[in-house]
C-alpha positions as CSV (number, residue, x, y, z in Angstrom):
1,M,74.7,168.3,88.1
2,E,72.4,169.6,90.4
3,I,73.6,172.2,93.2
4,R,72.4,170.6,96.0
5,P,69.2,172.4,97.3
6,C,69.3,172.0,100.9
7,N,71.3,170.9,104.0
8,I,72.5,167.0,104.4
9,T,70.2,165.7,107.4
10,M,70.5,161.9,106.6
11,A,72.8,159.0,105.2
12,D,71.6,156.3,102.7
13,Y,73.5,153.4,102.4
14,H,73.9,150.9,99.5
15,H,75.7,148.2,97.8
16,T,76.9,148.3,94.4
17,A,75.7,144.6,93.7
18,G,79.0,144.3,91.1
19,N,82.9,143.5,92.2
20,E,84.2,146.9,91.0
21,K,87.4,147.6,92.9
22,N,87.2,151.6,93.7
23,A,85.5,154.5,93.6
24,E,87.1,155.6,90.2
25,E,85.5,152.4,88.4
26,I,82.2,153.3,89.6
27,R,82.7,156.8,88.6
28,Q,83.4,155.5,85.0
29,E,79.8,153.4,84.8
30,H,78.3,155.7,85.8
31,M,79.5,158.6,83.5
32,G,79.6,156.3,80.9
33,L,76.5,154.7,78.8
34,P,73.5,154.6,80.1
35,N,73.8,157.3,82.8
36,Y,75.7,159.9,81.2
37,W,76.3,161.4,85.0
38,G,78.3,164.2,85.7
39,D,80.0,162.4,88.5
40,I,79.6,159.0,90.6
41,G,76.6,159.1,92.3
42,Y,77.2,158.3,95.6
43,N,79.8,160.2,98.5
44,L,81.8,157.7,100.1
45,V,82.5,154.5,98.9
46,V,84.1,151.1,101.2
47,L,86.4,148.8,99.5
48,T,85.7,145.2,100.1
49,D,89.3,145.8,102.3
50,G,87.9,148.2,104.5
51,T,89.7,151.5,102.5
52,I,87.2,154.6,102.2
53,E,87.5,156.2,99.5
54,W,85.5,159.8,98.5
55,G,83.2,159.7,95.7
56,R,81.1,162.7,95.0
57,D,81.0,166.1,96.3
58,I,78.6,167.1,98.8
59,K,77.7,170.2,97.5
60,Y,75.8,168.3,94.6
61,S,72.9,166.3,94.7
62,G,73.9,162.8,94.8
63,A,72.5,160.1,92.1
64,H,71.5,157.3,94.0
65,D,68.1,157.0,95.6
66,P,64.9,158.9,93.4
67,G,62.5,158.4,96.7
68,P,60.8,160.7,98.8
69,A,63.1,161.9,102.2
70,P,60.8,160.5,105.1
71,D,61.0,164.2,106.4
72,G,57.8,165.5,104.7
73,S,60.0,167.8,102.9
74,G,59.1,167.4,99.3
75,Y,62.8,166.6,98.6
76,T,64.3,163.4,97.4
77,M,67.0,161.3,99.3
78,N,69.3,162.2,96.5
79,Q,68.9,166.2,97.5
80,R,68.9,165.2,101.4
81,A,71.3,162.0,102.3
82,F,74.9,161.4,102.2
83,A,75.2,158.0,100.2
84,I,77.4,155.7,101.1
85,V,78.0,152.8,99.1
86,C,79.7,149.3,99.9
87,I,81.3,147.4,96.7
88,G,79.9,144.1,96.5
89,N,76.5,142.1,96.0
90,F,75.1,141.2,99.9
91,D,72.4,139.6,98.3
92,E,75.0,136.7,97.4
93,K,77.4,137.3,100.3
94,E,78.4,138.1,103.8
95,M,80.0,141.2,104.0
96,S,83.9,140.9,104.9
97,E,85.2,142.4,108.4
98,A,87.7,144.5,107.3
99,Q,84.6,146.3,105.3
100,Y,82.2,146.4,107.9
101,Q,84.8,148.5,109.9
102,G,85.5,150.9,107.3
103,L,81.3,151.1,106.4
104,L,81.2,151.7,110.5
105,K,84.0,154.3,110.6
106,S,81.6,156.0,107.5
107,A,78.7,155.8,109.2
108,L,79.8,157.3,112.4
109,W,82.0,159.9,110.4
110,A,78.8,161.3,108.5
111,H,76.8,161.0,112.0
112,D,79.4,163.3,113.4
113,K,79.6,165.8,110.5
114,F,76.1,166.2,109.4
115,K,74.5,166.2,113.4
116,L,72.0,162.8,112.9
117,S,70.3,161.3,115.1
118,L,70.1,157.5,114.5
119,G,66.6,157.7,113.3
120,D,68.1,160.0,110.2
121,H,70.0,156.6,109.0
122,H,68.4,154.6,106.2
123,R,69.3,151.7,103.7
124,H,68.0,152.4,99.8
125,K,65.1,150.0,100.1
126,D,63.6,152.1,102.9
127,Q,62.3,154.4,100.6
128,Y,62.6,153.3,97.1
129,A,61.3,149.9,95.9
130,T,64.8,148.0,95.4
131,K,66.9,145.0,97.2
132,C,69.9,147.5,97.7
133,P,71.7,147.0,100.2
134,G,70.8,143.6,100.3
135,D,69.6,141.5,102.3
136,K,73.1,140.5,103.8
137,F,73.7,144.0,104.7
138,P,74.9,144.0,108.2
139,W,71.9,146.4,109.3
140,G,71.4,145.2,112.5
141,R,74.5,145.1,113.4
142,L,75.6,148.4,112.0
143,M,72.6,150.3,114.1
144,S,73.9,148.5,117.2
145,N,77.7,149.6,117.0
146,L,76.1,153.0,116.0
147,K,73.7,153.1,118.6
148,K,76.7,152.5,121.4
149,E,79.2,154.5,120.0
150,V,76.8,157.4,119.7
151,E,75.6,156.9,123.0
152,G,78.5,155.7,125.2
153,D,78.7,152.4,127.3
154,D,77.7,154.0,130.6
155,E,74.1,155.8,129.5
156,K,71.6,153.4,130.9
157,V,69.0,153.6,128.3
158,L,65.7,151.0,128.8
159,L,65.3,149.6,125.7
160,E,62.2,148.2,124.3
161,N,63.5,145.3,122.5
162,V,66.7,143.6,122.2
163,V,68.4,140.1,120.3
164,V,70.8,138.3,122.2
165,Y,72.2,135.4,120.0
166,Y,74.6,132.5,121.7
167,T,77.7,132.5,119.4
168,A,78.8,134.1,115.3
169,K,76.6,130.8,113.8
170,D,73.3,132.5,115.1
171,Q,74.6,136.3,114.0
172,S,72.5,135.8,110.6
173,S,69.3,135.0,112.7
174,A,70.0,137.8,114.9
175,D,69.9,140.2,112.2
176,L,66.6,139.7,110.9
177,Y,64.9,140.7,114.5
178,A,67.7,143.5,114.6
179,D,66.5,144.5,111.0
180,E,63.0,143.8,111.6
181,F,62.7,146.0,115.4
182,K,65.4,148.4,114.5
183,C,67.1,147.2,118.2
184,L,70.1,146.4,119.6
185,M,72.0,143.1,119.3
186,T,74.5,141.8,121.6
187,C,76.4,138.4,121.2
188,R,77.0,136.5,124.5
189,N,80.1,134.2,123.1
190,G,79.0,131.3,124.1
191,A,78.5,132.5,127.6
192,A,75.5,131.7,129.7
193,T,74.6,135.1,130.6
194,T,74.5,138.0,129.2
195,L,74.9,141.9,129.5
196,P,72.5,143.9,132.4
197,E,71.3,146.6,129.6
198,A,69.7,143.3,127.5
199,M,67.8,141.9,130.7
200,A,66.6,145.2,131.4
201,A,65.1,145.5,128.3
202,R,61.4,145.2,128.4
203,R,61.2,142.6,125.6
204,L,64.1,139.8,124.7
205,F,65.0,138.0,121.6
206,N,67.4,135.0,122.6
207,I,68.7,133.4,119.5
208,G,70.6,130.2,120.3
209,G,72.2,128.8,123.7
210,P,70.3,128.3,126.9
211,K,67.3,130.4,128.2
212,L,68.4,133.6,130.3
213,G,65.3,133.8,132.6
214,H,63.8,137.0,131.0
215,P,60.6,138.4,132.2
216,N,59.8,138.6,128.5
217,E,62.0,136.4,127.0
218,I,61.3,135.2,123.5
219,Y,63.2,132.0,123.5
220,L,64.3,130.9,120.0
221,S,66.8,128.2,120.2
222,G,67.5,124.8,118.4
223,E,69.7,121.9,118.7
224,K,72.0,123.1,116.5
225,A,72.4,126.8,114.3
226,K,70.6,125.5,111.6
227,H,67.2,124.5,113.9
228,T,68.2,128.2,115.2
229,A,67.7,129.9,112.2
230,K,64.5,128.0,111.3
231,N,63.3,128.8,114.4
232,A,63.8,132.4,114.3
233,A,62.4,132.3,110.5
234,D,59.4,130.4,111.5
235,W,58.8,133.1,114.2
236,L,58.9,136.0,112.3
237,V,56.7,134.7,109.8
238,A,53.9,133.7,112.6
239,N,54.4,136.9,114.3
240,T,54.9,140.4,111.8
241,I,53.4,141.2,108.6
């Protein structure tokens, strides 16, 4: 295995797209045919129950993402990034709450350990031609929670965009927007109002429920959650590339 030739300055997120039980099963897959790698390719593994297991030692380059690191250094993501993988196929299913909490803990640990900024967190598909970590991977929620934990509830930040969704039934639609605009999202749990920080944003995407009265509100509600989802999807198609 290659000794890592540079400092870790990023985190890279993956799914296994399989049904492995733990890090050791993934290790055996990676070290066997057809790979014959020296070890598991990832640094941290989040099991389906939220348990976090250690993978490859960080002194070695990873084997998870050969795409170029976006910092212009000439290094690959294998060399530059700390790799976090969640067991499961998130093209096919939603992540459990227990596993999500393990993912969030892993992201926070990497953020603090390697002194990352929010922009240093990437998905495998951001740098390489793949769907990993899957369309149902909770990227928008993760970035929202990570930002909240890192910056603190009391820090007043003028947000460019914010996504507000009405109930848990609207979260999958909200994730699309948080993913597209790389912005915070919050649930109002059926309430008629939302957080003051959301109302202070330059633009607010309101997904589900009644209007909020924001001066630059993109209102994407419907009679039922499925109608809201269609309105949300249609707006993205019509207004983004």
